[in-house]
C-alpha positions as a Markdown table, in Angstrom:
| # | Residue | x | y | z |
|---|---|---|---|---|
| 1 | Met | 128.9 | -27.5 | -81.5 |
| 2 | Glu | 132.7 | -28.2 | -81.7 |
| 3 | Val | 134.9 | -27.7 | -84.5 |
| 4 | Ser | 138.2 | -30.1 | -84.6 |
| 5 | Lys | 141.8 | -28.6 | -84.3 |
| 6 | Glu | 142.1 | -28.2 | -87.8 |
| 7 | Thr | 139.5 | -26.2 | -88.2 |
| 8 | Glu | 140.4 | -24.0 | -86.0 |
| 9 | Gln | 143.4 | -23.6 | -88.0 |
| 10 | Lys | 141.8 | -22.4 | -91.4 |
| 11 | Ile | 139.3 | -20.1 | -89.3 |
| 12 | Gly | 142.1 | -18.3 | -87.8 |
| 13 | Gln | 144.2 | -18.9 | -91.6 |
| 14 | Leu | 140.8 | -17.2 | -92.7 |
| 15 | Gln | 141.4 | -14.3 | -90.4 |
| 16 | Met | 144.8 | -13.6 | -91.2 |
| 17 | Tyr | 143.2 | -13.2 | -95.2 |
| 18 | Glu | 140.7 | -10.8 | -94.4 |
| 19 | Gln | 143.4 | -9.0 | -92.3 |
| 20 | Ser | 146.0 | -9.0 | -94.9 |
| 21 | Met | 142.9 | -7.7 | -97.9 |
| 22 | Gln | 142.4 | -5.1 | -95.4 |
| 23 | Ser | 146.2 | -3.8 | -95.1 |
| 24 | Phe | 146.1 | -4.0 | -99.0 |
| 25 | Leu | 142.7 | -1.4 | -99.3 |
| 26 | Gly | 144.8 | 0.8 | -96.8 |
| 27 | Gln | 147.5 | 0.6 | -98.8 |
| 28 | Lys | 145.9 | 1.4 | -101.9 |
| 29 | Gln | 143.6 | 4.1 | -100.3 |
| 30 | Gln | 146.5 | 6.2 | -99.3 |
| 31 | Phe | 148.2 | 5.0 | -103.0 |
| 32 | Gln | 145.2 | 6.5 | -104.3 |
| 33 | Val | 145.2 | 9.6 | -102.7 |
| 34 | Gln | 149.2 | 10.2 | -103.4 |
| 35 | Leu | 147.7 | 9.5 | -107.3 |
| 36 | Val | 145.4 | 12.4 | -106.9 |
| 37 | Glu | 147.0 | 14.9 | -105.6 |
| 38 | Ile | 150.4 | 14.4 | -108.5 |
| 39 | Asp | 147.6 | 14.4 | -110.7 |
| 40 | Ser | 146.2 | 17.9 | -109.5 |
| 41 | Ala | 150.0 | 19.2 | -109.6 |
| 42 | Leu | 150.2 | 18.2 | -112.5 |
| 43 | Ser | 147.5 | 19.6 | -113.7 |
| 44 | Glu | 148.0 | 22.8 | -112.2 |
| 45 | Leu | 151.5 | 22.8 | -113.8 |
| 46 | Gln | 150.0 | 23.3 | -116.6 |
| 47 | Asn | 148.8 | 26.8 | -115.8 |
| 48 | Thr | 151.6 | 28.4 | -114.3 |
| 49 | Ser | 155.0 | 29.4 | -115.4 |
| 50 | Lys | 156.7 | 29.2 | -111.8 |
| 51 | Ala | 157.0 | 25.8 | -110.3 |
| 52 | Tyr | 157.8 | 25.6 | -106.6 |
| 53 | Lys | 158.8 | 22.2 | -104.9 |
| 54 | Ile | 158.5 | 21.5 | -101.2 |
| 55 | Val | 162.3 | 20.8 | -99.5 |
| 56 | Gly | 162.2 | 19.5 | -96.2 |
| 57 | Asn | 160.4 | 22.4 | -94.3 |
| 58 | Ile | 160.6 | 25.3 | -97.4 |
| 59 | Met | 159.5 | 26.3 | -100.8 |
| 60 | Val | 162.1 | 26.0 | -103.1 |
| 61 | Glu | 161.8 | 27.8 | -107.2 |
| 62 | Ala | 162.5 | 24.5 | -109.5 |
| 63 | Asp | 162.5 | 24.2 | -113.2 |
| 64 | Lys | 159.4 | 23.4 | -114.5 |
| 65 | Asp | 159.5 | 20.7 | -116.7 |
| 66 | Glu | 161.9 | 19.1 | -114.3 |
| 67 | Leu | 159.4 | 19.0 | -111.9 |
| 68 | Lys | 156.9 | 17.9 | -114.4 |
| 69 | Thr | 159.0 | 14.6 | -115.6 |
| 70 | Asp | 159.3 | 14.0 | -111.3 |
| 71 | Leu | 155.9 | 14.1 | -110.8 |
| 72 | Gln | 154.9 | 11.4 | -114.1 |
| 73 | Ser | 158.2 | 9.1 | -112.7 |
| 74 | Lys | 155.4 | 9.4 | -109.0 |
| 75 | Lys | 152.6 | 8.8 | -110.6 |
| 76 | Glu | 153.7 | 5.5 | -113.2 |
| 77 | Met | 155.4 | 4.4 | -110.3 |
| 78 | Leu | 152.5 | 4.6 | -107.9 |
| 79 | Glu | 150.4 | 3.1 | -110.6 |
| 80 | Leu | 152.7 | 0.6 | -111.0 |
| 81 | Arg | 152.2 | -0.2 | -107.0 |
| 82 | Ile | 148.4 | 0.2 | -106.8 |
| 83 | Arg | 148.1 | -2.6 | -109.7 |
| 84 | Thr | 150.6 | -4.9 | -108.2 |
| 85 | Met | 148.3 | -4.6 | -105.0 |
| 86 | Glu | 145.2 | -5.1 | -106.7 |
| 87 | Lys | 147.2 | -8.3 | -108.1 |
| 88 | Gln | 147.9 | -9.5 | -104.3 |
| 89 | Glu | 144.3 | -8.7 | -103.2 |
| 90 | Ala | 142.5 | -10.8 | -105.7 |
| 91 | Gln | 145.0 | -13.8 | -105.0 |
| 92 | Val | 144.1 | -13.4 | -101.1 |
| 93 | Arg | 140.7 | -12.9 | -102.1 |
| 94 | Glu | 140.3 | -16.1 | -103.9 |
| 95 | Lys | 142.4 | -17.8 | -101.5 |
| 96 | Ala | 140.1 | -17.0 | -99.1 |
| 97 | Ser | 137.2 | -17.8 | -100.5 |
| 98 | Lys | 138.6 | -21.2 | -101.7 |
| 99 | Leu | 139.3 | -21.6 | -97.7 |
| 100 | Gln | 135.9 | -20.2 | -96.9 |
| 101 | Ser | 133.5 | -22.9 | -99.4 |
| 102 | Glu | 136.7 | -25.7 | -97.6 |
| 103 | Ile | 135.7 | -24.2 | -94.0 |
| 104 | Leu | 131.4 | -24.4 | -94.9 |
| 105 | Lys | 131.7 | -28.3 | -95.5 |
| 106 | Lys | 133.9 | -29.5 | -93.0 |
| 107 | Ile | 131.6 | -27.5 | -89.8 |
| 108 | Lys | 128.5 | -29.9 | -91.8 |
| 109 | Lys | 130.2 | -32.3 | -92.1 |
| 110 | Glu | 130.6 | -31.9 | -88.3 |
| 111 | Asp | 126.9 | -30.9 | -87.4 |
């Protein structure tokens, strides 16, 4: 069975979409891990009177309220990034699905 050049190009584009989705998934997982770490740190901050922050290779005492504000800000940023990635992933998934349907139709016609 031989496929046309156009169909080959579409198959290549579909593979690129799939690679993009894998990349999104990896990045999203990294952000989710960071989010879990931040939630854990915020939870621990509530149970302690002293707070410490890692700066470079050392740990220094930090103001608990400032640290909490900083962690909340990072959490919001990560949540926004995750939502953005989910939207991008959904768009790419939709494009890939449409392209896959087109490819299957073309291959059936070429048979």
